N, C-alpha and C positions, 0 to 999 in steps of 0.2 A: 505493499500498501502507498510508501515510502517513496517511490521514484517508479519513469515508465523509461524503458529504455531502445535505443531503435540503433541494431544493430546492419553493419552490413561486410561481408568478404568476411568473415571473421574464423578468429578460434577463440575463443574465449571461454570463461565458467563464471556464474552467479550461484554465491555462496547465500543462506540465508542465518541467519543468527537471530537471538532474541529480543535487539532492539537497531541492529541492520541489514541491510543487503550490499554485498559484499560483489562489486563486477573486478574480473579480475582481462585483458585486454591480452593474448598475445599476439595477433598482429590482424589486420582491419581497421575500421573505422569504427568507436561507439562513443552514441550522446545520449548523456542520462537525464532528462528532467526528473527534479525531484519535488516532492510536495510542495519545500516552498517556490516551486514555479524557476528556482535557478539550473539555468543548462551548463552541466558540466562532460566538456569535452576529455574524453581519456585518451591517452598518448596509450601509441604501443610499448608492453613494460611495465604499466602501473596499474596499478587497482586500486578504488575507489569504494567508502566506505559511506553508504548513502546510511542516513537515523532516522529514527521511527520517529523521534522527539524534538524532528525539524535541523537540528544542529547543522550548522558546515557540515559539508562534504571533505571530508579526506585524502588523500591521496598519495598515493604512497608508490616504490621501487616495487616490481614483482618479486618478489624471491626467490632461491636457488632452482629453490625445491617444485614449489609451484611452475614456473619453466616449464623445469622441465614437465612435469604431467601435462603443461597445456600442449607442448609440444610430439608429443605420447598420445595425444587425443587426436593431435593434426594429423600426423604418420600413421593412423589407423583406418584415418578416415572416414565419408559420410556417414552418418548415422540410420539405421534403418526406417524410414516410416514418418522425418521428417523432411520438411518441404520451406 
């Protein structure tokens, strides 16, 4: 409920916690609009936490393990049943 994302040609992950949604971008383009209405453009190699309580989103670098896992997802190819 705290964000809407527009993804284009991407390898990404979305992780939901109790108080935030985290978007991780390995490649492609990602723009998020938080519930505050602020657009957040996420650069390749970054992650952004968008908080349910409306506080400012936090952008950080992907960690080495996150990068490795996203690379593995990309190398595995498309997921069946997703358009």
